N, C-alpha and C positions, 0 to 999 in steps of 0.2 A: 231335181233333188238329190237320185245319187252322183251328181258333183257337190252339192253342199254338204254331205255325209261327208265325206273324202275330206274337203277343206275343215271341216270344224274337226275332225280328228287331228291331221297335223299340227294344228291350232292347238289343241287341247296337249299334245306330248310335246310340244314345243312349250309351253307355259313350264310342264311338268321339270323339264329337263334347264332351264333357266333356275328354275326352284331349287331344282338339287344342289347344282354349282354354287348356287348364293348361300344356302345351308352348309356347303363341305365347305367354303372358301370360308366362311364366316369360323366355323367348329377349329380350325389351323390358326385363324389369328388370335383367337382369346384364349387360352386354354383352362382348365378348372384351375384355380388352385385352393390352398389350404384355410385360405383368409390372411391375415396381419397374425408377426412373430407375438407370441404372449411375454412380454417384459414386465411383467407385474409380477412381485412378490407373495408369497400367499400372506389371505388376510383374517385376521380371527372373527369366527363365526360367533362362537359361546363357549364359554367357561362353563367348566361344577366342580368345585364352586365358582362363584362369577369374578371375572375381573377384579382385584377392592374388593375382596370380601370382607364380613368384621365378623367378629369371633368365634372364626374360625374352630373347630372342635374334630373334623376327621383326618384320615391318615392319607386320603386319596384324593388326585388330583385331574380330571380329565379338559384337556383345550383341543377344541377343535376349530380346523379351517376350513376356507371356501374349496381347498384343492389338495389335491395326493402331495404328499412332504414327503423329504428326506431328513432323518434325524443325525445330522453326520458326528461322532465322535462324544457325543454326550460324558463320558466319563472326563476327557480332558478341556471342554470348549464351554458346560454349563456351568455357571457359578453361583453359590447359595449364599447367599445372608441372611441372618448371623451363620457362620462357618457352625457346619454340624459336627458330631462326632462320628457320624456314619452318614454318606453322603444317600440322597432316596435313588431308588431304582426309577429311570428315564427309557422308556418305547416309546420309537412312533413308529403307526401303523396305518397304512391309508390315510386320512384324513387327520388322524388324533394324535396327541400326541399322551401318555398316562403318567403320572408321577405319581410312586407310592411311597410313604415319608416314612423312614427306618426310624428317625429318631424322637425322643420325646422333646415334643414343643412345649416353649416355656411361655407363662402366661404375660398376655398383656401386650406381643412384640409384634411387631413387623418385620415380615418374611419378603424376601424378592428371589427371583429365581433367572435368572440373566442367562438367556440364552446363546449370548454374544453372534457365531456366524455361523453356528450347527442347525439352524433350521433353512433350510430351501427346497423348493417344489422338484416334483420328476421331470417333468416335463421341461422344461427349460431351465433348469439348476437357478433358477431366482436366487438370493440370500434375502429372506426377511433379517434386516437389520436395526439393532437396539429393540427387542422386542423383552420386556422383563415380565412377568406375571409376580404379583404383588395378593397378601393377603394378610390379616392381621387374627391373633388369637383376643384380642383386645377390644375393645370400641372405637377405635380410630387406628388413622394410616400414620407413621413419621412422616413425618415432612424434612429430617434433616436433608440436607445435600452436602457436597463439599467436593471442587474441582481442581485441578493439577497438571503440571506434566515433568516428566522427569529426562532429565539429560545426563546422559555419560561425560563425568569430570572432567577427561584425558581428550578427548576428541569434539566435544560441542555435540555430537548427535543423537540419535536415539535408538532405541532397544525395545521394540517392540515384545519381547519375551520377556520382559520384567513383571513383575505383578508390585501393585500397590495397596498395603495392610490398616488399617488400624487397629491399634491396641487400648486396651480400655486399663491395663496393668502398666503400672510407671515404672514397675523397677525395669534396671537396666537389662537385666538377665531374661524377660520376660519373652523379648525378639525371639531370643533361642531358643525358648523348651518353652513355648505355649503357641499354639494357634492363634491365629488371631482374631476379633471379634469379626472384625470385615474384613473382605479384600476383594480385590477386584482386578483383571487384567489391562493393561495400558493398550492402547488401538495404535497405528500404525503409525503417528505423528507423534509419539511418546503420550500422549495425555491421558488422562484417567478421570475417571467420575462416578462417586458414590451417592447416590437416591437411595430415598426412603430407610435412611439409617436415623436412629433418635439420637436428637442434638446431646450436646453434651462435651466433656476435654477428650482428646486422643491424643496418642501419641502414634506420628505417621513414619510411616517406611518405607523403600521401597528395596525389592528382592528379586534378583534371580536367581529365581529358586530352583534350583541344580535338582534334586533329590524330591522334590514333590511335596515336601512338608510344611511346607507355606514357614519356615522357621530359618533364620540365622545360622546356621551351624554346620559349617565350611570353612576353609581357610579363602576357597577358591570361589566363591560368592558372591556378588555387587551386592552392595547394599547402599542407599540414602537414606538421608534423617533429617528432621530438624533439632533446634535448636532450644527447642519447649516445643511444648502439647498444641496442638490447633483447636478451637473451641467450633462445632459444629454449630450452626446456627447464629456463627457469627461471622468465622473468616469464612471465604468461599473459595479462593483461588490460591494453590500454593504452586513452588518450584523449585523441586528436589535434585541433586548432583549424586548419582551412581560414580561409587569408585570400588574396586579393588584393594585390601587392604595387603600391604607390602608386606611380605614372607620371606624368608630363606628359602633357596631351594640349591638342597644340598648337590653338588655336581661333582662327581667322579672324575679323579685325573683321567686322561687318557693314554695308554700305554706307549712311550715313543719310540717303539725299538718292533712294534706289531707290523708285521707284513702286510701289503695290500692281499685281498684275494683276487688271485687273475681270475677264474671264472666268472666273476662278475665286470672283468672290463671287456671291452672292446678288444679281439684277437689281434687287429690292426693297430692298435694303439700300443699292444702289451709289445710287440716287437717294432714299433718305435720309440727312439729312445730320444728323441728331442726336445728341448722344454719350448715349446712355441707361447710367444708374447703377443698380446694384443694391445690398443693403447684408444686415450679418450680422446683423439681428435675428431673435429666435427667435420667430414667434406674434406681434408686434408688441413683443415684448420686449426690452429691454438686459439682457445679463449682464453683474454688475456688477463679473467680476473680468477681465474682457474688456474691450478698445477696440470703439467703433462705428469699422465700416470702411466706406468709399463703393467701390464695385466697378464698376471700368469694364471693359467687351469687349478695347479696345483700348488702347495703352502711351498713357498721357494725355504728353502734348507743353508743355501750356502751362496754369495756375491760377494764381489769383488767390483765396487765403486769405483775404483783405475782405471775399467776396463770398457767403460762408458765415458764417452765424449759428448760434450754437447757443443758445436762448432758454426761459427758465422756461414755466408754462405758460399765462400769461398774456402772453408774448413779451419779457418782459425778460431783457434779452442776459446773457449768463453768461458769465465770466471764468476763467482759470485753467485754460487747454486749451491743448494744440498740435496742429496737423495735420502730418503728412508722411506722403514719397512713400514704398512700402515697394519695397524693392529691386530688383520685378518691375516697377516704373512703372506697374501697374494699379490700386493698391489706396490710399488718402488715407485715415488712422489718426490717429484722433483718440485723444490720450494725454490721462484724464483719469481724475482716482479718482468712484466715480458710489456717489449715497447708494440706499439701497434704496429702491423705492415709490414714487418719483419720476416724475412725469409733465415733459418735455421736449420741444420743437419744434427743428429744421433747417429755417431756412430757406437755398435754394440758389439765388441769384442767376443773373437771365441770365446767359449767355457769362461766365461762372465757369473755363473749364476749354474747352479745343481736346484732342483727341487726334491719333492719328498717321496719321487719316487726313482729317486736317484736321475731321472733326463737331464740332460745335459744341452747347454746353447752349443752347436755344432758348428754353425757359422761366423761367420764376420759380417754384421746389415748395418747398413745405411739407409735412416730413414729421415727425407726431407719433407717439411713443413713450411708454413706462415702463418706468421699470429693475422687476429683478427685488425679490421679495420677502428676506431674507435665510432665511426659514421651507423656502422654494426649494430652499436648499442643504442638504446634510448636513457632519457635522464629523467630521473624519477623526483618529483616533488610532494611533499604528505603533509597535507595540513592536517589539522587534530583537533577538534574542538571538545568539551567538556572533562577535561583532563582533570580525574582526583588521583594524584600520587600516593595518598597513602593506600592504595591497591598496588603500588609498584606495578602499573599494566607494562606490558612489551606487545609488540606490535611484529607478525611472522609477517612472508610471504611466502607459501608455500607452493610446489608444483609437483602432485606424483607424491606427496607424501616426504618430501625432501626439503629442509631449509635453505632458499634462498636469500632471506635477509633475516637477522635477528633487532631489533633494536629496542632499548629500553626507552620509554615516550616520557620525559620532562620538560619536553618543551611543544609548543603549537606546530613548530612546522621543521621540517628535513629537509632536501636536498641533495640526493644525490646522482653525480655528474652520468656517469657509467650505470648500466641496468641493461641483463640480458634480456631481449625479446622473449616473448608469451607470454600465455594467459594461468594467473596467479591466485590463488585462494588466499582471503585475507584471515589472521585469527588475530582473535587478542586473549591473550592472558594476564589473567591477575595475580602476581607473583608476591602471596602475603609475606612470605617470609623473605622476599628477597635476594634469593639464591641464582638466578638466574635460571630455574627449570621449574616444569611442572611439578606437582609433590599430592603424593595419595593424600589418602585420612588414614581417620582409625577411629572410629565407634565408640571401642570401650575405653579411649583418652579423651573422650566425644571432639574431635578435631576433624573439621570439615577440612575437603579435599579442595585445592584450587582451582579455580574456571578457566577451563580451556573455550574461548567462544568462539565457534567459525562464523564471517559475517559472508553472506548470500551474496557479497557484491565479489562478481570476479572481475580482476583490474588485468585490462590489456595492454601489455607493455610492447610498444609500437618502436621500431628501430628509426634510427635518426629523427626522434620525434620527442618534442618536450611533453612527460607524461603528468598530471594531475591526478592526486588522489585526495576526497575528503574523507576523514575518518569522523562519525561522532560516536564520543563512546557514550555518552547518554543514552544512544537509542539499542547499542548492540549489548549494552551491560543490563 
């Protein structure tokens, strides 16, 4: 009997020990979690008056959501339509948004409150997008809508800080003197949407509203306009091109006798009276499609071209080139037609130039370089479809905002034997006045700006390669 009791006790404690290890091990492998991350925005539960309420007579609205919300900068972000004389007071607290109306409401009018990007939940900051609360003081909700997109005419890009506006007053000066009947903010892609508006005729504009007045009252403000009114209920999608009108800027001439402020200069450079020059060589090679350029840090005040000599590799002087100063006064440009794969030496003699700080070139230097081979370039074959010469289209190839090709389009095909390799952005300018450059518009003269349209197509020009480019102007336009 005694022996049996002892065995059972040992067995019992063994089971308890194993169970303890098991549950302890399980606890270490599966730690408790807080559940999946909340990715859902706040959801409307109810509103008083209800969403889409008719015959509204009150002055207060309460909107309730299913979770705690954060109302971010309602003064800037919340859009009211029609545009009120006095903006409502909007507050967010816990799960509620309270709107107190400060204006006298018009009869038989649909009102909408677009919260744009102002509403988010508190926990995960999830935005509630495209939430608009509507009500009507009449017996129905207006169903008119108008969509569109705004481009910057000079670049073809978009600017989401602009607003689109609808004016019922058709006087030219109304856009400068009166707040619009409706306005809306542009989205990130430059698009806009008017919803729940009264059908009828309106003047459509886009503005860079610098002072928040929603009027075109400053010369520096961008504007876009259509040549004729839109009809809400008939017209659905519009395209606008924004521009800044040309205005004369008064520039005071700089004094040529003013001395530099030595306190703002590097002390080491103050004592160093050497004129230092850099150049535009690429790894010791000269681009055969571009001039050679000597570049000074400061404006070059005086220079003597007789003290600059271009020679072959055996120091035999070469002629047939010109040296000119560019408009900045800091670059000396060598105008010459370069042959391929040819060695040169540039001899710059002592005291050939003096800059605006009276620094001088203090010793004679010789710079050796070689021109590139033609195999380091690619050829370019541009094929163009759907040409409308009445718009005088010009094709541009740009890299880092620098123009590498500008070609007026009059034929279906252009071949360029040598073109510098790289990735280029293709742009098309509709040069309406045929002067070879982009021109801005003028609202008061009812003159639209010219359209500069960038293509999404990035052209990769490869060296020693026949590069073909197909451009469909019907699609780009």
